[in-house]
C-alpha positions as a LaTeX table, in Angstrom:
\begin{tabular}{lrrr}
\hline
Residue & $x$ (\AA) & $y$ (\AA) & $z$ (\AA) \\
\hline
Met1 & $-23.36$ & $-79.53$ & $-46.18$ \\
Ala2 & $-26.29$ & $-81.34$ & $-44.70$ \\
Tyr3 & $-29.60$ & $-81.07$ & $-46.78$ \\
Leu4 & $-32.00$ & $-79.64$ & $-43.98$ \\
Ser5 & $-29.81$ & $-77.81$ & $-41.29$ \\
Ile6 & $-31.66$ & $-76.84$ & $-37.79$ \\
Glu7 & $-28.53$ & $-74.04$ & $-36.61$ \\
Asn8 & $-29.03$ & $-73.68$ & $-32.90$ \\
Val9 & $-32.47$ & $-72.99$ & $-33.16$ \\
Ser10 & $-34.63$ & $-71.77$ & $-30.15$ \\
Lys11 & $-38.33$ & $-70.33$ & $-29.81$ \\
Thr12 & $-39.93$ & $-68.66$ & $-27.10$ \\
Phe13 & $-43.65$ & $-67.14$ & $-26.89$ \\
Pro14 & $-44.98$ & $-64.23$ & $-25.08$ \\
Gly15 & $-46.46$ & $-65.49$ & $-21.48$ \\
Asp16 & $-48.26$ & $-64.13$ & $-18.88$ \\
Gly17 & $-45.48$ & $-61.09$ & $-17.75$ \\
Gln18 & $-42.58$ & $-63.15$ & $-19.38$ \\
Glu19 & $-41.78$ & $-65.07$ & $-21.82$ \\
Val20 & $-41.93$ & $-68.71$ & $-21.92$ \\
Gln21 & $-39.37$ & $-70.95$ & $-23.71$ \\
Val22 & $-40.95$ & $-73.69$ & $-25.73$ \\
Val23 & $-37.04$ & $-74.85$ & $-27.53$ \\
Thr24 & $-34.05$ & $-74.76$ & $-26.01$ \\
Pro25 & $-31.14$ & $-73.66$ & $-29.09$ \\
Leu26 & $-31.44$ & $-77.16$ & $-30.84$ \\
Thr27 & $-29.12$ & $-78.08$ & $-34.24$ \\
Leu28 & $-29.36$ & $-81.24$ & $-36.09$ \\
Asn29 & $-28.22$ & $-82.05$ & $-39.92$ \\
Ile30 & $-30.85$ & $-84.15$ & $-41.82$ \\
Ala31 & $-29.75$ & $-86.39$ & $-44.59$ \\
Gln32 & $-31.94$ & $-86.31$ & $-47.87$ \\
Gly33 & $-34.31$ & $-89.20$ & $-48.11$ \\
Gln34 & $-34.21$ & $-90.24$ & $-44.48$ \\
Ile35 & $-37.14$ & $-90.28$ & $-42.16$ \\
Val36 & $-36.73$ & $-88.52$ & $-38.81$ \\
Thr37 & $-39.50$ & $-89.06$ & $-36.38$ \\
Phe38 & $-39.47$ & $-86.81$ & $-33.05$ \\
Leu39 & $-40.66$ & $-88.72$ & $-30.08$ \\
Gly40 & $-41.22$ & $-86.83$ & $-26.77$ \\
Pro41 & $-44.00$ & $-85.79$ & $-23.93$ \\
Ser42 & $-47.28$ & $-84.10$ & $-25.29$ \\
Gly43 & $-46.01$ & $-80.28$ & $-25.07$ \\
Cys44 & $-42.79$ & $-80.58$ & $-24.92$ \\
Gly45 & $-41.99$ & $-78.38$ & $-28.10$ \\
Lys46 & $-41.73$ & $-81.17$ & $-30.43$ \\
Thr47 & $-44.18$ & $-79.82$ & $-32.87$ \\
Thr48 & $-43.12$ & $-76.04$ & $-32.99$ \\
Val49 & $-39.75$ & $-77.18$ & $-34.28$ \\
Met50 & $-41.70$ & $-79.28$ & $-37.29$ \\
Arg51 & $-43.72$ & $-75.95$ & $-37.43$ \\
Met52 & $-40.69$ & $-73.59$ & $-37.41$ \\
Val53 & $-39.16$ & $-76.07$ & $-40.51$ \\
Gly54 & $-42.27$ & $-75.22$ & $-42.34$ \\
Gly55 & $-42.22$ & $-71.83$ & $-42.03$ \\
Leu56 & $-45.29$ & $-71.83$ & $-40.08$ \\
Glu57 & $-43.39$ & $-70.38$ & $-36.86$ \\
Thr58 & $-40.31$ & $-68.06$ & $-36.85$ \\
Pro59 & $-37.35$ & $-68.99$ & $-34.88$ \\
Thr60 & $-36.68$ & $-66.65$ & $-32.28$ \\
Ala61 & $-32.53$ & $-67.36$ & $-32.39$ \\
Gly62 & $-30.73$ & $-69.53$ & $-35.16$ \\
Gln63 & $-31.54$ & $-70.32$ & $-38.86$ \\
Ile64 & $-33.33$ & $-73.45$ & $-40.72$ \\
Thr65 & $-31.75$ & $-74.00$ & $-44.44$ \\
Leu66 & $-32.94$ & $-76.41$ & $-46.88$ \\
Asp67 & $-30.00$ & $-77.62$ & $-49.60$ \\
Gly68 & $-28.03$ & $-74.31$ & $-48.56$ \\
Ala69 & $-31.26$ & $-71.77$ & $-48.89$ \\
Leu70 & $-32.19$ & $-70.13$ & $-45.84$ \\
Leu71 & $-36.01$ & $-70.91$ & $-45.09$ \\
Arg72 & $-38.26$ & $-67.90$ & $-44.19$ \\
Gly73 & $-42.34$ & $-68.62$ & $-44.72$ \\
Pro74 & $-44.12$ & $-71.34$ & $-45.72$ \\
Asp75 & $-43.40$ & $-72.36$ & $-49.34$ \\
Arg76 & $-44.24$ & $-75.88$ & $-51.94$ \\
Arg77 & $-40.82$ & $-77.12$ & $-51.08$ \\
Arg78 & $-42.26$ & $-78.24$ & $-48.04$ \\
Gly79 & $-45.58$ & $-80.28$ & $-47.45$ \\
Met80 & $-47.42$ & $-80.53$ & $-44.37$ \\
Val81 & $-49.84$ & $-83.45$ & $-43.30$ \\
Phe82 & $-51.80$ & $-83.02$ & $-40.15$ \\
Gln83 & $-53.91$ & $-85.24$ & $-37.63$ \\
Ser84 & $-56.90$ & $-83.51$ & $-38.72$ \\
Tyr85 & $-58.34$ & $-85.06$ & $-41.61$ \\
Ala86 & $-57.67$ & $-82.46$ & $-44.13$ \\
Ala87 & $-59.34$ & $-83.37$ & $-47.31$ \\
Phe88 & $-62.40$ & $-80.82$ & $-48.54$ \\
Pro89 & $-65.90$ & $-82.79$ & $-48.68$ \\
Trp90 & $-66.76$ & $-81.12$ & $-52.00$ \\
Leu91 & $-64.20$ & $-82.47$ & $-53.79$ \\
Thr92 & $-63.80$ & $-86.02$ & $-54.85$ \\
Val93 & $-60.47$ & $-88.01$ & $-53.79$ \\
Ala94 & $-59.41$ & $-87.09$ & $-57.65$ \\
Gly95 & $-60.38$ & $-83.23$ & $-57.07$ \\
Asn96 & $-58.91$ & $-83.32$ & $-53.57$ \\
Ile97 & $-55.47$ & $-84.51$ & $-54.74$ \\
Arg98 & $-55.40$ & $-82.10$ & $-58.22$ \\
Leu99 & $-55.13$ & $-79.22$ & $-56.24$ \\
Gly100 & $-52.00$ & $-79.84$ & $-55.26$ \\
Leu101 & $-51.08$ & $-79.67$ & $-58.73$ \\
Lys102 & $-51.92$ & $-76.28$ & $-58.32$ \\
Tyr103 & $-48.31$ & $-75.48$ & $-56.93$ \\
Arg104 & $-46.48$ & $-77.82$ & $-59.69$ \\
Pro105 & $-45.66$ & $-75.41$ & $-62.84$ \\
Asp106 & $-43.03$ & $-78.07$ & $-64.22$ \\
Leu107 & $-46.05$ & $-80.52$ & $-65.08$ \\
Pro108 & $-47.90$ & $-79.93$ & $-68.23$ \\
Pro109 & $-51.52$ & $-79.54$ & $-67.81$ \\
Gln110 & $-51.95$ & $-82.81$ & $-69.92$ \\
Asp111 & $-50.07$ & $-84.81$ & $-67.29$ \\
His112 & $-52.12$ & $-84.36$ & $-64.71$ \\
Asp113 & $-54.83$ & $-87.00$ & $-64.98$ \\
Ala114 & $-51.74$ & $-89.39$ & $-65.35$ \\
Ala115 & $-50.00$ & $-88.03$ & $-61.70$ \\
Val116 & $-53.18$ & $-88.22$ & $-60.10$ \\
Ala117 & $-53.84$ & $-91.66$ & $-61.16$ \\
Gln118 & $-50.10$ & $-92.62$ & $-59.79$ \\
Leu119 & $-50.89$ & $-91.08$ & $-56.51$ \\
Ile120 & $-54.08$ & $-92.63$ & $-56.46$ \\
Asp121 & $-52.10$ & $-96.02$ & $-56.47$ \\
Leu122 & $-49.17$ & $-95.14$ & $-54.17$ \\
Val123 & $-51.91$ & $-94.62$ & $-51.54$ \\
Gly124 & $-53.85$ & $-97.29$ & $-51.83$ \\
Leu125 & $-57.23$ & $-95.51$ & $-53.70$ \\
Asn126 & $-57.66$ & $-97.38$ & $-56.48$ \\
Gly127 & $-61.66$ & $-97.52$ & $-57.36$ \\
Phe128 & $-62.32$ & $-94.17$ & $-55.52$ \\
Asp129 & $-61.15$ & $-91.99$ & $-57.74$ \\
Asp130 & $-64.95$ & $-90.48$ & $-57.65$ \\
Ser131 & $-66.07$ & $-90.87$ & $-54.50$ \\
Tyr132 & $-66.37$ & $-87.52$ & $-52.13$ \\
Thr133 & $-64.31$ & $-88.02$ & $-49.54$ \\
Asn134 & $-67.46$ & $-86.92$ & $-47.05$ \\
Arg135 & $-68.58$ & $-90.81$ & $-47.83$ \\
Ile136 & $-65.12$ & $-92.30$ & $-47.24$ \\
Ser137 & $-63.56$ & $-93.28$ & $-44.01$ \\
Gly138 & $-61.00$ & $-91.59$ & $-41.99$ \\
Gly139 & $-57.92$ & $-93.45$ & $-42.85$ \\
Met140 & $-59.21$ & $-93.15$ & $-46.27$ \\
Arg141 & $-59.14$ & $-89.27$ & $-46.45$ \\
Gln142 & $-55.95$ & $-89.07$ & $-44.52$ \\
Arg143 & $-54.31$ & $-90.93$ & $-47.54$ \\
Val144 & $-56.08$ & $-88.31$ & $-49.45$ \\
Ala145 & $-54.27$ & $-85.43$ & $-47.24$ \\
Ile146 & $-50.79$ & $-87.36$ & $-48.12$ \\
Ala147 & $-51.64$ & $-87.59$ & $-51.84$ \\
Arg148 & $-52.91$ & $-83.80$ & $-52.46$ \\
Thr149 & $-49.46$ & $-82.73$ & $-50.39$ \\
Leu150 & $-47.51$ & $-85.19$ & $-52.58$ \\
Ala151 & $-49.35$ & $-84.00$ & $-55.46$ \\
Ala152 & $-47.04$ & $-80.37$ & $-54.96$ \\
Asp153 & $-43.81$ & $-82.60$ & $-55.05$ \\
Pro154 & $-42.47$ & $-81.05$ & $-52.09$ \\
Asp155 & $-38.44$ & $-81.97$ & $-51.12$ \\
Val156 & $-39.62$ & $-82.15$ & $-47.48$ \\
Leu157 & $-42.38$ & $-84.05$ & $-45.63$ \\
Leu158 & $-43.34$ & $-82.93$ & $-42.58$ \\
Met159 & $-46.40$ & $-84.70$ & $-40.78$ \\
Asp160 & $-47.60$ & $-83.99$ & $-36.95$ \\
Glu161 & $-49.20$ & $-87.09$ & $-35.77$ \\
Pro162 & $-51.32$ & $-88.13$ & $-38.77$ \\
Phe163 & $-52.19$ & $-91.25$ & $-37.72$ \\
Gly164 & $-52.55$ & $-90.47$ & $-34.22$ \\
Ala165 & $-56.78$ & $-90.36$ & $-34.08$ \\
Leu166 & $-56.68$ & $-93.78$ & $-36.37$ \\
Asp167 & $-57.37$ & $-97.25$ & $-34.91$ \\
Ala168 & $-54.89$ & $-99.45$ & $-34.63$ \\
Leu169 & $-55.07$ & $-101.74$ & $-37.74$ \\
Thr170 & $-56.12$ & $-98.53$ & $-40.03$ \\
Arg171 & $-53.00$ & $-97.01$ & $-38.22$ \\
Glu172 & $-50.53$ & $-99.87$ & $-39.29$ \\
His173 & $-51.75$ & $-99.97$ & $-42.85$ \\
Leu174 & $-51.20$ & $-96.11$ & $-43.27$ \\
Gln175 & $-47.37$ & $-96.34$ & $-41.06$ \\
Asn176 & $-46.87$ & $-99.30$ & $-44.73$ \\
Lys177 & $-48.25$ & $-96.83$ & $-47.03$ \\
Leu178 & $-45.77$ & $-94.22$ & $-45.55$ \\
Leu179 & $-42.70$ & $-96.76$ & $-45.69$ \\
Asp180 & $-43.80$ & $-97.48$ & $-49.57$ \\
Ile181 & $-43.67$ & $-94.00$ & $-50.32$ \\
Asn182 & $-40.68$ & $-93.37$ & $-49.24$ \\
Arg183 & $-39.25$ & $-96.09$ & $-51.10$ \\
Ala184 & $-40.89$ & $-95.10$ & $-54.23$ \\
Ala185 & $-40.26$ & $-91.01$ & $-53.55$ \\
Ala186 & $-37.79$ & $-91.16$ & $-51.11$ \\
Lys187 & $-39.16$ & $-88.23$ & $-49.61$ \\
Thr188 & $-37.21$ & $-86.18$ & $-46.62$ \\
Thr189 & $-39.39$ & $-86.85$ & $-43.81$ \\
Ile190 & $-40.28$ & $-85.23$ & $-40.34$ \\
Phe191 & $-42.64$ & $-87.12$ & $-38.59$ \\
Val192 & $-43.82$ & $-86.58$ & $-35.06$ \\
Thr193 & $-45.46$ & $-88.92$ & $-32.44$ \\
His194 & $-46.08$ & $-90.20$ & $-29.66$ \\
Asp195 & $-46.04$ & $-93.77$ & $-30.20$ \\
Val196 & $-42.65$ & $-95.51$ & $-29.33$ \\
Glu197 & $-43.44$ & $-98.55$ & $-31.81$ \\
Glu198 & $-44.22$ & $-96.53$ & $-34.74$ \\
Ala199 & $-41.32$ & $-93.64$ & $-33.94$ \\
Ile200 & $-39.03$ & $-96.66$ & $-33.81$ \\
Leu201 & $-40.57$ & $-98.46$ & $-37.36$ \\
Leu202 & $-40.87$ & $-95.89$ & $-39.47$ \\
Ala203 & $-37.56$ & $-94.24$ & $-38.95$ \\
His204 & $-34.27$ & $-93.94$ & $-40.20$ \\
Arg205 & $-33.37$ & $-91.33$ & $-37.04$ \\
Leu206 & $-35.18$ & $-90.99$ & $-33.72$ \\
Ile207 & $-35.01$ & $-87.70$ & $-32.35$ \\
Val208 & $-36.23$ & $-88.37$ & $-28.40$ \\
Phe209 & $-36.83$ & $-84.47$ & $-26.51$ \\
Ser210 & $-36.80$ & $-83.60$ & $-22.72$ \\
Ala211 & $-39.99$ & $-82.15$ & $-21.49$ \\
Arg212 & $-40.78$ & $-78.50$ & $-22.00$ \\
Pro213 & $-38.66$ & $-76.50$ & $-22.72$ \\
Ala214 & $-37.30$ & $-79.03$ & $-25.86$ \\
Arg215 & $-34.18$ & $-79.95$ & $-25.99$ \\
Leu216 & $-32.49$ & $-83.14$ & $-27.84$ \\
Leu217 & $-31.81$ & $-86.02$ & $-25.09$ \\
Glu218 & $-31.06$ & $-88.61$ & $-27.45$ \\
Asp219 & $-30.49$ & $-88.71$ & $-31.53$ \\
Ile220 & $-30.82$ & $-92.76$ & $-32.19$ \\
Asp221 & $-29.93$ & $-94.39$ & $-35.57$ \\
Val222 & $-32.51$ & $-97.31$ & $-35.99$ \\
Thr223 & $-31.23$ & $-98.19$ & $-38.89$ \\
Ala224 & $-27.65$ & $-98.78$ & $-37.46$ \\
His225 & $-29.79$ & $-100.73$ & $-34.76$ \\
Leu226 & $-31.73$ & $-102.93$ & $-36.49$ \\
Gly227 & $-29.73$ & $-104.07$ & $-39.45$ \\
Thr228 & $-32.12$ & $-102.70$ & $-42.02$ \\
Asp229 & $-34.02$ & $-100.36$ & $-44.04$ \\
Gln230 & $-36.30$ & $-102.64$ & $-45.21$ \\
Arg231 & $-39.22$ & $-102.33$ & $-42.76$ \\
Glu232 & $-42.20$ & $-104.24$ & $-41.83$ \\
Gln233 & $-45.06$ & $-104.38$ & $-39.44$ \\
Thr234 & $-43.28$ & $-107.91$ & $-38.13$ \\
Leu235 & $-40.13$ & $-106.12$ & $-36.90$ \\
Arg236 & $-41.77$ & $-105.16$ & $-34.23$ \\
Asp237 & $-41.37$ & $-108.51$ & $-32.88$ \\
Ala238 & $-37.44$ & $-108.82$ & $-33.56$ \\
Pro239 & $-34.36$ & $-108.91$ & $-30.56$ \\
Ala240 & $-33.48$ & $-105.72$ & $-31.74$ \\
Phe241 & $-36.33$ & $-103.52$ & $-32.30$ \\
Leu242 & $-37.41$ & $-105.21$ & $-28.38$ \\
Asp243 & $-34.20$ & $-104.01$ & $-27.25$ \\
Leu244 & $-34.36$ & $-100.57$ & $-28.91$ \\
Arg245 & $-37.81$ & $-100.04$ & $-27.63$ \\
Arg246 & $-36.86$ & $-100.66$ & $-24.45$ \\
His247 & $-33.83$ & $-98.24$ & $-24.42$ \\
Val248 & $-35.92$ & $-95.50$ & $-25.70$ \\
Gln249 & $-38.92$ & $-96.03$ & $-23.13$ \\
Gly250 & $-36.25$ & $-95.91$ & $-20.30$ \\
Ile251 & $-35.12$ & $-92.39$ & $-21.75$ \\
Ile252 & $-39.05$ & $-91.35$ & $-21.54$ \\
Arg253 & $-39.40$ & $-92.94$ & $-18.07$ \\
Ala254 & $-36.76$ & $-91.42$ & $-16.63$ \\
Glu255 & $-37.32$ & $-87.73$ & $-18.28$ \\
His256 & $-41.35$ & $-88.07$ & $-17.04$ \\
Ala257 & $-39.30$ & $-88.79$ & $-13.53$ \\
Arg258 & $-37.32$ & $-85.64$ & $-13.91$ \\
Ala259 & $-40.01$ & $-83.76$ & $-15.01$ \\
Glu260 & $-42.39$ & $-84.34$ & $-12.27$ \\
Gln261 & $-40.01$ & $-83.44$ & $-9.95$ \\
Asp262 & $-38.75$ & $-80.01$ & $-11.20$ \\
Gly263 & $-42.63$ & $-79.48$ & $-11.33$ \\
Ala264 & $-42.58$ & $-79.26$ & $-15.28$ \\
His265 & $-45.80$ & $-78.77$ & $-17.39$ \\
Gly266 & $-46.90$ & $-80.63$ & $-20.92$ \\
Ile267 & $-46.63$ & $-84.28$ & $-20.00$ \\
\hline
\end{tabular}
């Protein structure tokens, strides 16, 4: 049995006089500890799939299970990180992270300080414990949001373009941090992005979606292509990485041309 299973899931929304199909029937099985990236045109429905996994949207048909249990509304087993910097400005870095520990009945209060310190170290914010989040950079605020989400110890981490608004160097830094987190905690992760290189660099598996309504174009075992789970930024220059990037870009260009010809929206 798959750890995270999306079984024949589809989604429609009300429209002007008729329903709008956003996701066609989709089946995906995700192993525990995998980072799976979702790549596809803007508005195609990939974020809707992720939100259904998170319990923020309800499938129109089909079901989603986690470790055999049917998922319904949100719960602490699934933690979400969005593109916007969701840090509370009236709290310090440590105070923001401590909020996530409210959902940890398994962790005694006397262990909270150590847990906060460990997470601050994990996301590379040592020395900023007492800094208010309206006084630190956007990239640092995003690291606070990631640490606060991890503080709740979710089984699945859901990330919706969390680095999309950042400059290139900060984005690379946080990509490295996410890889560090996966090596340290092996969190099952769904990561939504528009960036082909980011999708390949981070993923064990890459799911390429069509234009709306979202359907699966290709399910790529990235580790099999690159021959390694050990990811570094220098991997971008490797021949296997460049070959895979060309392949994925070819899929996206072909889908863009098809969607334009068909008059599809959301590209």
